MARLO-252894 format. One line per field, with one value per residue (C-alpha): x, y, z; residue number from 1. Coordinates in steps of 0.001 Angstrom, whole numbers, m for minus. Layout:
residues N
xx	(X, ...) $
yy	(Y, ...) $
zz	(Z, ...) $
i	(NUM, ...) $
//
This chain:
residues 261
xx	(m63, 1339, 2420, 1397, m1605, m2244, m5171, m6577, m4982, m5675, m4378, m5292, m3767, m5935, m7296, m4285, m3981, m852, m1654, m3470, m5210, m1841, m2125, 316, 1405, 4740, 5503, 7392, 11114, 11105, 12685, 10678, 12397, 10536, 11919, 11047, 11603, 11277, 7167, 6096, 4183, 6878, 7181, 3454, 2757, 4979, 3280, 155, 1045, 2622, m502, 1091, m1285, m4554, m5589, m8695, m9733, m8391, m7516, m4510, m4212, m1048, m781, m4177, m5732, m7370, m6033, m7442, m10476, m11434, m15315, m14777, m15181, m14937, m12697, m9743, m8334, m4817, m4326, m5486, m3728, m586, m1311, m1890, 1442, 3334, 2916, 5644, 8830, 9910, 13722, 13347, 15759, 16722, 17069, 15054, 16718, 15883, 19168, 18815, 19145, 21829, 21916, 20655, 18169, 16810, 16739, 14901, 12390, 9370, 9217, 9592, 6526, 4663, 5690, 3632, 629, 1002, m1311, 1646, 4185, 4179, 5075, 7726, 8851, 12624, 12788, 11071, 13529, 16155, 14490, 14532, 18178, 19301, 17353, 18424, 22193, 22061, 20658, 23343, 25894, 24225, 24630, 28287, 28013, 28879, 31376, 28689, 25569, 26207, 26979, 24497, 23584, 25661, 28589, 27885, 28105, 25422, 25827, 26028, 23012, 21218, 22296, 20955, 17261, 17717, 18041, 15356, 12895, 13622, 13590, 9538, 9727, 7925, 6373, 7860, 10829, 10179, 13046, 12342, 15464, 17885, 20784, 19736, 21158, 24588, 27860, 29296, 31355, 28690, 26201, 27921, 28121, 24193, 23711, 25790, 23667, 20520, 21904, 22561, 18842, 17856, 19993, 18375, 15125, 13950, 10719, 11372, 10220, 12522, 12237, 15600, 17643, 20342, 19755, 22873, 21114, 17552, 19073, 20978, 19531, 15432, 13734, 10862, 11150, 8280, 8686, 6498, 5784, 3125, 1413, 993, 2836, 4066, 6009, 6741, 8683, 12060, 14966, 15650, 12494, 12229, 15932, 16698, 13467, 11134, 8152, 7627, 9632, 9163, 10666, 13746, 13939, 14250, 16750, 19026, 20617, 21996, 24439, 24651, 27718) $
yy	(80, 3501, 5649, 8805, 9551, 12662, 12689, 15580, 18331, 21644, 25355, 28801, 32155, 35238, 33244, 32020, 28075, 26887, 23630, 21626, 18219, 16452, 12905, 10313, 7984, 7178, 3955, 3285, 3513, 5614, 8751, 10682, 13760, 17024, 18501, 21675, 25197, 27739, 28687, 25326, 24667, 22067, 24330, 24927, 21325, 20394, 22961, 21757, 18360, 20142, 21759, 25493, 26282, 24412, 23094, 23980, 20544, 16899, 14321, 13695, 10049, 9341, 5506, 4752, 7894, 10788, 13888, 16125, 15922, 19054, 18350, 18848, 22354, 22388, 25055, 23296, 24013, 24931, 21862, 19713, 21640, 20497, 17148, 16174, 18149, 15509, 12815, 15302, 16714, 19710, 20753, 24806, 26221, 29063, 26773, 28997, 27719, 30107, 31924, 32466, 28705, 26268, 23249, 20978, 23036, 23666, 19871, 19608, 22628, 21177, 17515, 19368, 21796, 18541, 16660, 19330, 18451, 14752, 14141, 12727, 15673, 17110, 13932, 12589, 16357, 15572, 11969, 13579, 15890, 13537, 11163, 14251, 15435, 11793, 11950, 14981, 14342, 11111, 12743, 15494, 12933, 11237, 14514, 14870, 17590, 16030, 18799, 21767, 20934, 23780, 26287, 29062, 29208, 32260, 30025, 27292, 27099, 27116, 23421, 22876, 24720, 22674, 19604, 20875, 21437, 17986, 16519, 18918, 17376, 13789, 14191, 14344, 10902, 11724, 9572, 11274, 13752, 16754, 18981, 22385, 22882, 22377, 23361, 26463, 28736, 26920, 27385, 24195, 22892, 23242, 21367, 18487, 17754, 18094, 15886, 13459, 13488, 12838, 10179, 8385, 8709, 7537, 4128, 3904, 3542, 6952, 8011, 11441, 13862, 16166, 19625, 20056, 21432, 18894, 16900, 14384, 13816, 13234, 10877, 8547, 8831, 8967, 5606, 7991, 11178, 13804, 16190, 19367, 21934, 24826, 23468, 20183, 16532, 16389, 13102, 10806, 7507, 6211, 8210, 6083, 6703, 10439, 11060, 8737, 7633, 10648, 11182, 14704, 17285, 19985, 17244, 16600, 20682, 20965, 18111, 19165, 21753, 18778, 16849, 13223, 12609) $
zz	(38, m920, 1955, 201, m2160, m4198, m6427, m8397, m6140, m7806, m6133, m7607, m6346, m7357, m10190, m11160, m11410, m9995, m9442, m12063, m11545, m9902, m8899, m7863, m4957, m3115, m1461, 1734, 1430, m1882, m2779, m5064, m6566, m8269, m10915, m13324, m13952, m11365, m11445, m12422, m9074, m7410, m4183, m3943, m3995, m1353, 900, 214, 1377, 4639, 5331, 4921, 1988, 1565, m1759, m3568, m4134, m4147, m1716, 283, 2117, 4422, 5424, 4350, 6415, 4831, 5950, 3205, 1341, m545, m600, 3282, 3911, 7789, 9043, 10601, 14092, 14366, 17071, 13937, 11270, 13525, 14023, 10271, 9533, 12069, 9068, 7485, 8064, 5876, 5199, 3871, 1694, 4277, 7052, 9322, 12519, 15731, 16245, 19927, 20414, 19836, 17489, 20069, 21451, 17858, 17333, 20473, 20627, 18569, 20246, 23709, 22556, 21653, 24929, 26788, 25294, 27108, 30072, 32208, 30882, 34358, 36237, 33815, 32652, 33696, 32293, 28829, 28709, 28962, 26017, 23821, 24297, 23927, 20609, 19356, 20292, 17925, 15201, 15263, 15634, 12403, 10884, 11506, 13817, 17270, 17899, 17161, 19183, 21283, 18665, 17388, 14151, 13301, 14167, 11577, 8004, 5452, 5356, 9167, 9333, 6628, 8596, 12035, 9805, 8746, 11978, 13501, 11111, 11582, 15337, 15115, 12929, 10169, 7907, 4770, 4859, 2607, 1332, m797, m2467, 79, m1394, m3213, m663, m343, m2373, m4367, m1568, 1021, m1701, m1689, 2070, 2556, m586, 1218, 4241, 1778, 285, 3227, 4133, 1218, 1495, 4900, 2913, 4537, 2638, 1283, m1490, m2412, m4686, m6237, m9251, m8818, m11675, m11033, m7602, m8689, m11485, m9110, m6178, m6471, m6961, m8969, m10690, m11327, m14051, m13434, m15935, m15746, m12707, m14591, m13921, m17260, m16903, m14109, m13788, m13203, m13306, m16603, m17875, m17091, m17789, m20637, m22290, m21914, m24108, m23785, m25972, m23096, m20865, m23353, m23342, m20037, m19283, m22399, m20045, m17737, m19001, m17963, m16164) $
i	(1, 2, 3, 4, 5, 6, 7, 8, 9, 10, 11, 12, 13, 14, 15, 16, 17, 18, 19, 20, 21, 22, 23, 24, 25, 26, 27, 28, 29, 30, 31, 32, 33, 34, 35, 36, 37, 38, 39, 40, 41, 42, 43, 44, 45, 46, 47, 48, 49, 50, 51, 52, 53, 54, 55, 56, 57, 58, 59, 60, 61, 62, 63, 64, 65, 66, 67, 68, 69, 70, 71, 72, 73, 74, 75, 76, 77, 78, 79, 80, 81, 82, 83, 84, 85, 86, 87, 88, 89, 90, 91, 92, 93, 94, 95, 96, 97, 98, 99, 100, 101, 102, 103, 104, 105, 106, 107, 108, 109, 110, 111, 112, 113, 114, 115, 116, 117, 118, 119, 120, 121, 122, 123, 124, 125, 126, 127, 128, 129, 130, 131, 132, 133, 134, 135, 136, 137, 138, 139, 140, 141, 142, 143, 144, 145, 146, 147, 148, 149, 150, 151, 152, 153, 154, 155, 156, 157, 158, 159, 160, 161, 162, 163, 164, 165, 166, 167, 168, 169, 170, 171, 172, 173, 174, 175, 176, 177, 178, 179, 180, 181, 182, 183, 184, 185, 186, 187, 188, 189, 190, 191, 192, 193, 194, 195, 196, 197, 198, 199, 200, 201, 202, 203, 204, 205, 206, 207, 208, 209, 210, 211, 212, 213, 214, 215, 216, 217, 218, 219, 220, 221, 222, 223, 224, 225, 226, 227, 228, 229, 230, 231, 232, 233, 234, 235, 236, 237, 238, 239, 240, 241, 242, 243, 244, 245, 246, 247, 248, 249, 250, 251, 252, 253, 254, 255, 256, 257, 258, 259, 260, 261) $
//
């Protein structure tokens, strides 16, 4: 069974259609790369999946549970939206770390806020805090940041900040880890260290959706690729099908700027 099913997703802003009848599915452990020109709708799709935007219509299911149905016009409470977002971890382009907190505190923060909603939080406060700290330290070790845990964002490179952001997203143990152009704000040297972490996550069968302009990464690491153009999914399939056997002329034009290595 698919871990994620998106059916007929549409989204407009000020009467401009940005997403036009988007449908796709994702299996557990797969890595989906979404490629396409700027303005094709890639980031809006990711934001709709994460409830940062509400689609105008369509259906989204995660692990068999319908988390969005466009026919249901009920206004969701903020607590309900937060619960639905927990299915997804989102890593932004610009890190969005809190400058007043250390790397460790940034990774711990969201999980600690959620823990406060537990009925037994007051009785187990110290124990819960310790569990969250241990998890955060382990995630930062996995990111190669053992010696940077107590540094503040301004003391870290862009690549290190992005790895902290990845650890923060993983701390909530989402069903699907999403990346929105995670290397676009980094220089080439730092891009490599972030892509290395993402490749390791893929090898660990972490389910991921990655909006990216890194064509080599999409070709070599993804198990499935979607090419978007003007709000549509123009083509989707395995990396080989999209990169080497594409049927659409627009896909071939886009990929012609990418020389296969």
